[in-house]
Jmol script that loads the backbone (N, CA, C; Angstrom):
load data "model"
ATOM      1  N   MET A   1      -2.095 120.454  30.294  1.00  0.00           N
ATOM      2  CA  MET A   1      -1.343 121.580  30.778  1.00  0.00           C
ATOM      3  C   MET A   1      -2.333 122.775  31.033  1.00  0.00           C
ATOM      4  N   HIS A   2      -3.145 122.848  30.062  1.00  0.00           N
ATOM      5  CA  HIS A   2      -4.260 124.132  30.140  1.00  0.00           C
ATOM      6  C   HIS A   2      -5.174 123.918  31.372  1.00  0.00           C
ATOM      7  N   LEU A   3      -5.621 122.590  31.629  1.00  0.00           N
ATOM      8  CA  LEU A   3      -6.562 122.440  32.761  1.00  0.00           C
ATOM      9  C   LEU A   3      -5.700 122.707  33.973  1.00  0.00           C
ATOM     10  N   ARG A   4      -4.506 122.169  34.252  1.00  0.00           N
ATOM     11  CA  ARG A   4      -3.770 122.485  35.281  1.00  0.00           C
ATOM     12  C   ARG A   4      -3.463 123.792  35.645  1.00  0.00           C
ATOM     13  N   ASN A   5      -3.140 124.627  34.590  1.00  0.00           N
ATOM     14  CA  ASN A   5      -2.954 125.895  34.766  1.00  0.00           C
ATOM     15  C   ASN A   5      -4.198 126.743  35.143  1.00  0.00           C
ATOM     16  N   ALA A   6      -5.417 126.399  34.458  1.00  0.00           N
ATOM     17  CA  ALA A   6      -6.598 127.069  34.814  1.00  0.00           C
ATOM     18  C   ALA A   6      -7.150 126.986  36.232  1.00  0.00           C
ATOM     19  N   TRP A   7      -6.791 125.730  36.754  1.00  0.00           N
ATOM     20  CA  TRP A   7      -7.405 125.196  37.886  1.00  0.00           C
ATOM     21  C   TRP A   7      -6.484 125.337  39.034  1.00  0.00           C
ATOM     22  N   LYS A   8      -5.194 125.830  38.841  1.00  0.00           N
ATOM     23  CA  LYS A   8      -4.179 125.872  39.866  1.00  0.00           C
ATOM     24  C   LYS A   8      -4.540 126.532  41.140  1.00  0.00           C
ATOM     25  N   GLU A   9      -5.308 127.586  41.248  1.00  0.00           N
ATOM     26  CA  GLU A   9      -5.841 128.234  42.475  1.00  0.00           C
ATOM     27  C   GLU A   9      -6.789 127.542  43.149  1.00  0.00           C
ATOM     28  N   GLN A  10      -7.432 126.503  42.607  1.00  0.00           N
ATOM     29  CA  GLN A  10      -8.555 125.779  43.111  1.00  0.00           C
ATOM     30  C   GLN A  10      -8.159 124.643  44.084  1.00  0.00           C
ATOM     31  N   ASP A  11      -7.004 124.326  44.169  1.00  0.00           N
ATOM     32  CA  ASP A  11      -6.449 123.325  44.986  1.00  0.00           C
ATOM     33  C   ASP A  11      -7.176 121.988  44.587  1.00  0.00           C
ATOM     34  N   ILE A  12      -7.077 121.690  43.245  1.00  0.00           N
ATOM     35  CA  ILE A  12      -7.514 120.435  42.655  1.00  0.00           C
ATOM     36  C   ILE A  12      -6.907 120.014  41.554  1.00  0.00           C
ATOM     37  N   THR A  13      -6.705 118.569  41.479  1.00  0.00           N
ATOM     38  CA  THR A  13      -5.977 118.012  40.357  1.00  0.00           C
ATOM     39  C   THR A  13      -6.728 118.100  39.099  1.00  0.00           C
ATOM     40  N   VAL A  14      -6.175 117.818  38.011  1.00  0.00           N
ATOM     41  CA  VAL A  14      -6.822 117.731  36.797  1.00  0.00           C
ATOM     42  C   VAL A  14      -7.891 116.498  36.869  1.00  0.00           C
ATOM     43  N   GLU A  15      -7.437 115.423  37.278  1.00  0.00           N
ATOM     44  CA  GLU A  15      -8.181 114.165  37.569  1.00  0.00           C
ATOM     45  C   GLU A  15      -9.475 114.614  38.528  1.00  0.00           C
ATOM     46  N   GLU A  16      -9.330 115.192  39.435  1.00  0.00           N
ATOM     47  CA  GLU A  16     -10.366 115.572  40.368  1.00  0.00           C
ATOM     48  C   GLU A  16     -11.408 116.534  39.659  1.00  0.00           C
ATOM     49  N   GLY A  17     -10.834 117.547  38.852  1.00  0.00           N
ATOM     50  CA  GLY A  17     -11.663 118.450  38.178  1.00  0.00           C
ATOM     51  C   GLY A  17     -12.466 117.645  37.057  1.00  0.00           C
ATOM     52  N   LEU A  18     -11.919 116.813  36.294  1.00  0.00           N
ATOM     53  CA  LEU A  18     -12.706 115.928  35.223  1.00  0.00           C
ATOM     54  C   LEU A  18     -13.755 115.074  36.057  1.00  0.00           C
ATOM     55  N   GLU A  19     -13.461 114.587  37.136  1.00  0.00           N
ATOM     56  CA  GLU A  19     -14.303 113.806  37.976  1.00  0.00           C
ATOM     57  C   GLU A  19     -15.480 114.669  38.390  1.00  0.00           C
ATOM     58  N   GLN A  20     -15.368 115.949  38.815  1.00  0.00           N
ATOM     59  CA  GLN A  20     -16.335 116.813  39.115  1.00  0.00           C
ATOM     60  C   GLN A  20     -17.259 117.209  37.869  1.00  0.00           C
ATOM     61  N   LEU A  21     -16.590 117.273  36.630  1.00  0.00           N
ATOM     62  CA  LEU A  21     -17.346 117.590  35.504  1.00  0.00           C
ATOM     63  C   LEU A  21     -18.028 116.402  35.008  1.00  0.00           C
ATOM     64  N   SER A  22     -17.802 115.300  35.410  1.00  0.00           N
ATOM     65  CA  SER A  22     -18.353 114.089  34.975  1.00  0.00           C
ATOM     66  C   SER A  22     -20.057 114.214  35.367  1.00  0.00           C
ATOM     67  N   ALA A  23     -20.365 115.037  36.342  1.00  0.00           N
ATOM     68  CA  ALA A  23     -21.692 115.386  36.824  1.00  0.00           C
ATOM     69  C   ALA A  23     -22.515 116.036  35.764  1.00  0.00           C
ATOM     70  N   LEU A  24     -21.960 116.649  34.675  1.00  0.00           N
ATOM     71  CA  LEU A  24     -22.859 117.347  33.758  1.00  0.00           C
ATOM     72  C   LEU A  24     -23.554 116.247  32.983  1.00  0.00           C
ATOM     73  N   THR A  25     -24.815 116.625  32.721  1.00  0.00           N
ATOM     74  CA  THR A  25     -25.662 115.870  32.015  1.00  0.00           C
ATOM     75  C   THR A  25     -26.371 116.692  30.958  1.00  0.00           C
ATOM     76  N   ALA A  26     -27.298 115.747  30.143  1.00  0.00           N
ATOM     77  CA  ALA A  26     -28.122 116.561  29.234  1.00  0.00           C
ATOM     78  C   ALA A  26     -29.410 115.701  29.335  1.00  0.00           C
ATOM     79  N   ILE A  27     -30.505 116.292  29.146  1.00  0.00           N
ATOM     80  CA  ILE A  27     -31.816 115.766  29.350  1.00  0.00           C
ATOM     81  C   ILE A  27     -32.562 115.834  27.806  1.00  0.00           C
ATOM     82  N   ASN A  28     -33.009 114.833  27.347  1.00  0.00           N
ATOM     83  CA  ASN A  28     -33.715 114.859  26.037  1.00  0.00           C
ATOM     84  C   ASN A  28     -35.018 115.072  26.199  1.00  0.00           C
ATOM     85  N   ILE A  29     -35.510 116.043  25.506  1.00  0.00           N
ATOM     86  CA  ILE A  29     -37.176 116.553  25.437  1.00  0.00           C
ATOM     87  C   ILE A  29     -37.622 116.420  24.196  1.00  0.00           C
ATOM     88  N   LYS A  30     -38.775 115.610  24.094  1.00  0.00           N
ATOM     89  CA  LYS A  30     -39.519 115.650  22.676  1.00  0.00           C
ATOM     90  C   LYS A  30     -40.563 116.646  22.590  1.00  0.00           C
ATOM     91  N   VAL A  31     -40.528 117.469  21.672  1.00  0.00           N
ATOM     92  CA  VAL A  31     -41.566 118.508  21.471  1.00  0.00           C
ATOM     93  C   VAL A  31     -42.013 118.441  20.085  1.00  0.00           C
ATOM     94  N   LYS A  32     -43.299 117.727  20.012  1.00  0.00           N
ATOM     95  CA  LYS A  32     -43.969 117.524  18.743  1.00  0.00           C
ATOM     96  C   LYS A  32     -43.072 116.377  18.059  1.00  0.00           C
ATOM     97  N   ASN A  33     -42.499 116.659  16.977  1.00  0.00           N
ATOM     98  CA  ASN A  33     -41.600 115.604  16.243  1.00  0.00           C
ATOM     99  C   ASN A  33     -40.168 115.933  16.364  1.00  0.00           C
ATOM    100  N   GLN A  34     -39.812 116.659  17.251  1.00  0.00           N
ATOM    101  CA  GLN A  34     -38.520 117.089  17.464  1.00  0.00           C
ATOM    102  C   GLN A  34     -37.911 116.768  18.680  1.00  0.00           C
ATOM    103  N   ILE A  35     -36.711 116.451  18.833  1.00  0.00           N
ATOM    104  CA  ILE A  35     -36.138 116.034  20.091  1.00  0.00           C
ATOM    105  C   ILE A  35     -34.748 117.018  20.276  1.00  0.00           C
ATOM    106  N   LEU A  36     -34.835 117.657  21.485  1.00  0.00           N
ATOM    107  CA  LEU A  36     -33.903 118.561  21.875  1.00  0.00           C
ATOM    108  C   LEU A  36     -33.198 118.133  23.101  1.00  0.00           C
ATOM    109  N   SER A  37     -31.944 118.434  23.175  1.00  0.00           N
ATOM    110  CA  SER A  37     -31.127 117.987  24.531  1.00  0.00           C
ATOM    111  C   SER A  37     -30.908 119.336  25.310  1.00  0.00           C
ATOM    112  N   LYS A  38     -31.661 119.269  26.563  1.00  0.00           N
ATOM    113  CA  LYS A  38     -31.547 120.545  27.332  1.00  0.00           C
ATOM    114  C   LYS A  38     -30.289 120.172  28.370  1.00  0.00           C
ATOM    115  N   ILE A  39     -29.630 121.227  28.533  1.00  0.00           N
ATOM    116  CA  ILE A  39     -28.434 121.081  29.404  1.00  0.00           C
ATOM    117  C   ILE A  39     -28.786 121.870  30.778  1.00  0.00           C
ATOM    118  N   PRO A  40     -29.047 121.140  31.949  1.00  0.00           N
ATOM    119  CA  PRO A  40     -29.344 121.645  33.099  1.00  0.00           C
ATOM    120  C   PRO A  40     -28.029 122.686  33.563  1.00  0.00           C
ATOM    121  N   LYS A  41     -28.458 123.568  34.471  1.00  0.00           N
ATOM    122  CA  LYS A  41     -27.480 124.438  35.038  1.00  0.00           C
ATOM    123  C   LYS A  41     -26.562 123.528  35.914  1.00  0.00           C
ATOM    124  N   PRO A  42     -25.110 123.790  35.658  1.00  0.00           N
ATOM    125  CA  PRO A  42     -24.226 122.920  36.416  1.00  0.00           C
ATOM    126  C   PRO A  42     -24.215 123.327  37.945  1.00  0.00           C
ATOM    127  N   ASN A  43     -23.815 122.409  38.831  1.00  0.00           N
ATOM    128  CA  ASN A  43     -23.777 122.701  40.306  1.00  0.00           C
ATOM    129  C   ASN A  43     -22.782 123.788  40.360  1.00  0.00           C
ATOM    130  N   LEU A  44     -22.397 124.389  41.573  1.00  0.00           N
ATOM    131  CA  LEU A  44     -21.639 125.388  41.832  1.00  0.00           C
ATOM    132  C   LEU A  44     -20.249 125.162  41.508  1.00  0.00           C
ATOM    133  N   ARG A  45     -19.783 123.815  41.871  1.00  0.00           N
ATOM    134  CA  ARG A  45     -18.221 123.565  41.723  1.00  0.00           C
ATOM    135  C   ARG A  45     -17.946 123.438  40.235  1.00  0.00           C
ATOM    136  N   CYS A  46     -18.844 122.728  39.428  1.00  0.00           N
ATOM    137  CA  CYS A  46     -18.741 122.613  37.950  1.00  0.00           C
ATOM    138  C   CYS A  46     -18.674 123.913  37.366  1.00  0.00           C
ATOM    139  N   LYS A  47     -19.721 124.890  37.882  1.00  0.00           N
ATOM    140  CA  LYS A  47     -19.709 126.224  37.238  1.00  0.00           C
ATOM    141  C   LYS A  47     -18.379 126.879  37.345  1.00  0.00           C
ATOM    142  N   LYS A  48     -17.861 126.818  38.571  1.00  0.00           N
ATOM    143  CA  LYS A  48     -16.597 127.473  38.699  1.00  0.00           C
ATOM    144  C   LYS A  48     -15.385 126.957  37.877  1.00  0.00           C
ATOM    145  N   LEU A  49     -15.282 125.652  37.739  1.00  0.00           N
ATOM    146  CA  LEU A  49     -14.433 124.929  36.934  1.00  0.00           C
ATOM    147  C   LEU A  49     -14.560 125.463  35.509  1.00  0.00           C
ATOM    148  N   LEU A  50     -15.712 125.340  34.962  1.00  0.00           N
ATOM    149  CA  LEU A  50     -16.100 125.818  33.697  1.00  0.00           C
ATOM    150  C   LEU A  50     -15.846 127.388  33.375  1.00  0.00           C
ATOM    151  N   ASP A  51     -16.185 128.132  34.454  1.00  0.00           N
ATOM    152  CA  ASP A  51     -15.882 129.585  34.278  1.00  0.00           C
ATOM    153  C   ASP A  51     -14.320 129.643  34.093  1.00  0.00           C
ATOM    154  N   LEU A  52     -13.639 129.119  34.900  1.00  0.00           N
ATOM    155  CA  LEU A  52     -12.178 129.338  34.734  1.00  0.00           C
ATOM    156  C   LEU A  52     -11.515 128.725  33.411  1.00  0.00           C
ATOM    157  N   LEU A  53     -12.288 127.983  32.715  1.00  0.00           N
ATOM    158  CA  LEU A  53     -11.899 127.667  31.354  1.00  0.00           C
ATOM    159  C   LEU A  53     -12.487 128.381  30.373  1.00  0.00           C
ATOM    160  N   GLU A  54     -13.527 129.334  30.800  1.00  0.00           N
ATOM    161  CA  GLU A  54     -13.999 130.098  29.804  1.00  0.00           C
ATOM    162  C   GLU A  54     -15.043 129.394  28.944  1.00  0.00           C
ATOM    163  N   VAL A  55     -15.684 128.284  29.404  1.00  0.00           N
ATOM    164  CA  VAL A  55     -16.549 127.420  28.702  1.00  0.00           C
ATOM    165  C   VAL A  55     -18.016 127.785  29.077  1.00  0.00           C
ATOM    166  N   ARG A  56     -18.736 127.920  27.871  1.00  0.00           N
ATOM    167  CA  ARG A  56     -20.171 128.233  28.043  1.00  0.00           C
ATOM    168  C   ARG A  56     -20.869 127.467  27.242  1.00  0.00           C
ATOM    169  N   PHE A  57     -22.126 126.754  27.906  1.00  0.00           N
ATOM    170  CA  PHE A  57     -22.950 125.959  27.181  1.00  0.00           C
ATOM    171  C   PHE A  57     -24.258 126.559  26.835  1.00  0.00           C
ATOM    172  N   PRO A  58     -24.901 126.296  25.693  1.00  0.00           N
ATOM    173  CA  PRO A  58     -26.133 126.671  25.289  1.00  0.00           C
ATOM    174  C   PRO A  58     -27.107 126.095  26.284  1.00  0.00           C
ATOM    175  N   THR A  59     -28.324 126.559  26.223  1.00  0.00           N
ATOM    176  CA  THR A  59     -29.305 125.961  27.084  1.00  0.00           C
ATOM    177  C   THR A  59     -29.920 124.686  26.356  1.00  0.00           C
ATOM    178  N   TYR A  60     -29.880 124.643  25.010  1.00  0.00           N
ATOM    179  CA  TYR A  60     -30.548 123.494  24.306  1.00  0.00           C
ATOM    180  C   TYR A  60     -29.466 123.300  23.164  1.00  0.00           C
ATOM    181  N   LEU A  61     -29.461 121.984  22.889  1.00  0.00           N
ATOM    182  CA  LEU A  61     -28.617 121.504  21.631  1.00  0.00           C
ATOM    183  C   LEU A  61     -29.581 120.619  20.793  1.00  0.00           C
ATOM    184  N   PRO A  62     -29.134 120.414  19.486  1.00  0.00           N
ATOM    185  CA  PRO A  62     -30.029 119.623  18.707  1.00  0.00           C
ATOM    186  C   PRO A  62     -29.719 118.081  19.073  1.00  0.00           C
ATOM    187  N   TYR A  63     -30.623 117.254  19.054  1.00  0.00           N
ATOM    188  CA  TYR A  63     -30.478 115.942  19.473  1.00  0.00           C
ATOM    189  C   TYR A  63     -29.600 115.196  18.423  1.00  0.00           C
ATOM    190  N   VAL A  64     -28.697 114.447  18.747  1.00  0.00           N
ATOM    191  CA  VAL A  64     -27.889 113.627  17.944  1.00  0.00           C
ATOM    192  C   VAL A  64     -27.893 112.338  18.469  1.00  0.00           C
ATOM    193  N   GLU A  65     -28.427 111.216  17.849  1.00  0.00           N
ATOM    194  CA  GLU A  65     -28.354 109.899  18.424  1.00  0.00           C
ATOM    195  C   GLU A  65     -27.102 109.095  18.105  1.00  0.00           C
ATOM    196  N   PHE A  66     -26.566 108.527  19.009  1.00  0.00           N
ATOM    197  CA  PHE A  66     -25.226 107.901  18.784  1.00  0.00           C
ATOM    198  C   PHE A  66     -25.266 106.444  19.536  1.00  0.00           C
ATOM    199  N   ASP A  67     -24.456 105.559  19.150  1.00  0.00           N
ATOM    200  CA  ASP A  67     -24.370 104.329  19.977  1.00  0.00           C
ATOM    201  C   ASP A  67     -23.390 104.496  21.079  1.00  0.00           C
ATOM    202  N   LYS A  68     -23.867 103.838  22.181  1.00  0.00           N
ATOM    203  CA  LYS A  68     -23.080 104.103  23.376  1.00  0.00           C
ATOM    204  C   LYS A  68     -21.927 103.016  23.337  1.00  0.00           C
ATOM    205  N   VAL A  69     -20.705 103.407  23.657  1.00  0.00           N
ATOM    206  CA  VAL A  69     -19.510 102.676  23.613  1.00  0.00           C
ATOM    207  C   VAL A  69     -18.945 102.457  24.862  1.00  0.00           C
ATOM    208  N   THR A  70     -18.805 101.318  25.271  1.00  0.00           N
ATOM    209  CA  THR A  70     -18.320 100.942  26.693  1.00  0.00           C
ATOM    210  C   THR A  70     -16.977 100.206  26.399  1.00  0.00           C
ATOM    211  N   LYS A  71     -16.018 100.819  27.035  1.00  0.00           N
ATOM    212  CA  LYS A  71     -14.580 100.082  26.782  1.00  0.00           C
ATOM    213  C   LYS A  71     -14.389  99.239  27.993  1.00  0.00           C
ATOM    214  N   ILE A  72     -14.351  97.967  27.803  1.00  0.00           N
ATOM    215  CA  ILE A  72     -14.001  97.074  28.765  1.00  0.00           C
ATOM    216  C   ILE A  72     -12.828  96.387  28.431  1.00  0.00           C
ATOM    217  N   ASN A  73     -11.887  96.346  29.340  1.00  0.00           N
ATOM    218  CA  ASN A  73     -10.703  95.701  29.289  1.00  0.00           C
ATOM    219  C   ASN A  73     -10.814  94.214  29.403  1.00  0.00           C
ATOM    220  N   PRO A  74     -10.482  93.281  28.501  1.00  0.00           N
ATOM    221  CA  PRO A  74     -10.701  91.878  28.788  1.00  0.00           C
ATOM    222  C   PRO A  74      -9.667  91.357  29.806  1.00  0.00           C
ATOM    223  N   PRO A  75     -10.061  90.265  30.445  1.00  0.00           N
ATOM    224  CA  PRO A  75      -9.097  89.800  31.576  1.00  0.00           C
ATOM    225  C   PRO A  75      -7.878  89.206  30.751  1.00  0.00           C
ATOM    226  N   ILE A  76      -6.745  89.372  31.451  1.00  0.00           N
ATOM    227  CA  ILE A  76      -5.425  88.897  30.978  1.00  0.00           C
ATOM    228  C   ILE A  76      -5.444  87.490  31.302  1.00  0.00           C
ATOM    229  N   ARG A  77      -5.155  86.645  30.193  1.00  0.00           N
ATOM    230  CA  ARG A  77      -4.937  85.331  30.350  1.00  0.00           C
ATOM    231  C   ARG A  77      -3.612  84.895  30.677  1.00  0.00           C
ATOM    232  N   LYS A  78      -3.230  84.126  31.652  1.00  0.00           N
ATOM    233  CA  LYS A  78      -1.896  83.780  31.710  1.00  0.00           C
ATOM    234  C   LYS A  78      -1.631  82.503  31.054  1.00  0.00           C
ATOM    235  N   LYS A  79      -0.418  82.495  30.633  1.00  0.00           N
ATOM    236  CA  LYS A  79      -0.003  81.241  29.854  1.00  0.00           C
ATOM    237  C   LYS A  79       0.426  80.163  30.831  1.00  0.00           C
ATOM    238  N   VAL A  80      -0.079  78.872  30.641  1.00  0.00           N
ATOM    239  CA  VAL A  80       0.174  77.810  31.527  1.00  0.00           C
ATOM    240  C   VAL A  80       1.279  77.055  30.951  1.00  0.00           C
TER     241      VAL A  80
END
end "model"
wireframe off; spacefill off
backbone 0.3
color backbone group
């Protein structure tokens, strides 16, 4: 509900807005023995959507390693 209200003047659905925001990335940079995650500036569309939500990102974040999880739906087996 919050996203829909924030983006109602943008003629965009919540799903479309989230799809736009999926373009946000982080770049890992190794400096000496430390790894930092740099957040590049978002494109204009993402910036507008984030501004409407009053979301601000720092330029750098501490690096946190995590396992990637991919959710795959197994095929449905029909009973014969």
